[in-house]
C-alpha positions in Angstrom: -105.7 -188.6 -39.4 -108.8 -186.9 -38.1 -111.2 -188.5 -35.6 -114.1 -187.4 -37.8 -112.9 -189.6 -40.7 -113.6 -192.7 -38.6 -116.9 -194.5 -39.3 -119.0 -195.0 -36.2 -120.3 -198.4 -37.2 -116.8 -199.8 -38.0 -115.0 -202.0 -35.4 -111.6 -203.8 -35.8 -110.4 -207.0 -34.2 -106.7 -206.8 -34.6 -104.9 -209.8 -33.3 -102.3 -212.4 -33.9 -102.4 -216.1 -33.1 -105.2 -217.4 -30.9 -108.7 -216.5 -32.3 -110.5 -218.1 -29.3 -108.0 -216.9 -26.8 -108.5 -213.3 -28.1 -112.3 -213.6 -28.2 -112.7 -213.5 -32.0 -115.4 -216.2 -31.7 -117.4 -214.0 -29.4 -117.1 -211.0 -31.7 -118.2 -213.1 -34.7 -121.3 -214.3 -32.8 -122.2 -210.8 -31.9 -121.6 -209.1 -35.3 -123.4 -211.8 -37.3 -126.7 -210.4 -35.9 -125.7 -206.7 -36.1 -126.0 -206.1 -39.9 -125.8 -202.3 -39.4 -122.3 -202.7 -37.9 -119.1 -203.8 -39.6 -116.3 -205.9 -38.1 -112.9 -205.8 -39.7 -110.8 -208.9 -38.8 -107.1 -208.3 -39.2 -105.0 -211.3 -38.3 -105.9 -215.0 -38.0 -103.4 -216.9 -40.1 -104.9 -219.7 -42.2 -101.8 -221.8 -41.8 -101.9 -221.6 -38.0 -105.6 -221.5 -37.3 -107.2 -223.6 -40.0 -109.6 -225.3 -37.4 -110.9 -221.9 -36.2 -111.3 -220.7 -39.8 -113.1 -223.9 -40.8 -115.5 -223.6 -37.8 -116.3 -219.9 -38.5 -115.9 -219.7 -42.3 -119.5 -218.7 -42.8 -119.2 -215.8 -40.4 -115.8 -214.7 -41.7 -117.5 -214.2 -45.1 -120.7 -212.5 -43.8 -121.6 -209.3 -45.6 -120.8 -207.1 -42.5 -117.6 -209.0 -41.5 -114.5 -208.5 -43.5 -111.6 -210.9 -42.9 -108.4 -209.2 -44.1 -105.9 -211.9 -42.9 -102.4 -210.9 -41.9 -101.5 -207.5 -43.3 -98.4 -205.3 -43.6 -98.5 -202.2 -41.5 -99.5 -199.9 -44.4 -102.5 -201.9 -45.3 -103.5 -202.4 -41.7 -103.3 -198.6 -41.1 -105.8 -198.0 -43.9 -108.3 -200.2 -42.2 -107.5 -199.0 -38.6 -108.2 -195.4 -39.8 -111.7 -196.4 -40.9 -112.6 -197.9 -37.6 -114.0 -196.0 -34.6 -113.5 -198.9 -32.2 -111.0 -201.6 -31.5 -112.4 -204.7 -29.9 -110.5 -207.5 -28.1 -112.3 -209.7 -25.6 -109.1 -211.5 -24.7 -108.9 -213.9 -21.7 -105.2 -213.1 -21.0 -102.6 -210.6 -22.2 -99.7 -208.9 -20.5 -100.6 -205.7 -22.4 -102.3 -206.0 -25.7 -100.0 -204.2 -28.1 -102.5 -204.7 -30.9 -104.9 -202.6 -29.0 -102.3 -200.0 -28.4 -101.5 -199.9 -32.1 -105.1 -199.1 -32.9 -105.5 -196.6 -30.1 -102.4 -194.7 -31.4 -104.5 -194.2 -34.5 -107.6 -192.9 -32.5 -109.6 -196.1 -32.1 -111.6 -196.3 -28.9 -110.9 -199.6 -27.0 -113.6 -202.1 -26.2 -111.7 -204.6 -24.1 -111.7 -207.0 -21.2 -109.6 -206.1 -18.1 -107.4 -209.0 -19.0 -105.9 -207.1 -22.0 -103.9 -204.9 -19.6 -105.1 -201.7 -21.2 -105.3 -199.0 -18.4 -106.9 -196.3 -20.5 -109.5 -194.9 -17.9 -112.2 -194.3 -20.5 -112.1 -197.7 -22.3 -115.4 -199.6 -22.7 -115.1 -202.7 -20.6 -116.3 -206.1 -21.6 -117.4 -207.4 -18.2 -116.9 -211.1 -18.9 -116.1 -213.6 -21.6 -119.6 -214.1 -23.0 -121.5 -213.2 -26.1 -123.9 -211.2 -24.0 -121.1 -209.0 -22.4 -119.5 -208.4 -25.8 -122.9 -207.5 -27.2 -123.6 -205.0 -24.4 -120.3 -203.3 -24.9 -120.8 -203.0 -28.6 -124.3 -201.6 -28.2 -123.1 -199.1 -25.6 -120.3 -198.0 -28.0 -122.8 -197.6 -30.9 -125.1 -195.4 -28.8 -122.5 -192.7 -28.3 -122.9 -189.4 -30.1 -120.5 -188.2 -32.8 -119.2 -185.5 -30.5 -118.6 -188.1 -27.7 -116.8 -190.3 -30.2 -114.6 -187.5 -31.5 -113.5 -186.6 -28.0 -112.9 -190.2 -26.9 -111.0 -190.9 -30.1 -108.7 -188.0 -29.5 -108.3 -188.9 -25.8 -107.5 -192.5 -26.8 -104.8 -191.4 -29.2 -103.3 -188.8 -26.8 -103.2 -191.3 -23.9 -101.6 -194.0 -25.9 -98.9 -191.7 -27.3 -98.2 -190.2 -23.8 -98.1 -193.6 -21.9 -96.6 -195.9 -24.6 -93.6 -194.2 -26.2 -89.8 -194.8 -26.3 -89.1 -192.3 -23.5 -91.7 -193.8 -21.1 -90.3 -197.3 -21.9 -86.8 -196.2 -21.1 -87.8 -194.6 -17.9 -89.7 -197.7 -16.8 -86.8 -200.0 -17.6 -84.4 -197.8 -15.6 
């Protein structure tokens, strides 16, 4: 893929179980008022999170929020490749592999420190509040196309250098 194919105004929340734990509620509250930005929600299983879905069903069907549900990797990759940013305001992760998956496809991470993502040029969500998520999203959206292309490439390169089979084997030894 090429970084320039990504759409500046497209963000992806890519997560498994735990919509509140992983900050999807905060993202939905921010994006509902940002009609010029698009949030793709990949994950959130109806059979496991029916209460969350019921609470936020109006936002999950907003014109600029696209809930794709759980996807196979081919369908997920198509959406990831449209998105410039991956966003996960999680309250606790060992290392958010969903963020690594999107970074390996050139998404720029917008995350809390609790995600365990050590990419030095990530956009940090300072705390678990709507205001902090909003500030991070606006900061990301203000970047120039050239800055975004450079950061997208750096994100992909960092992820592939730090999170691969050889690195894993070395760390395990």
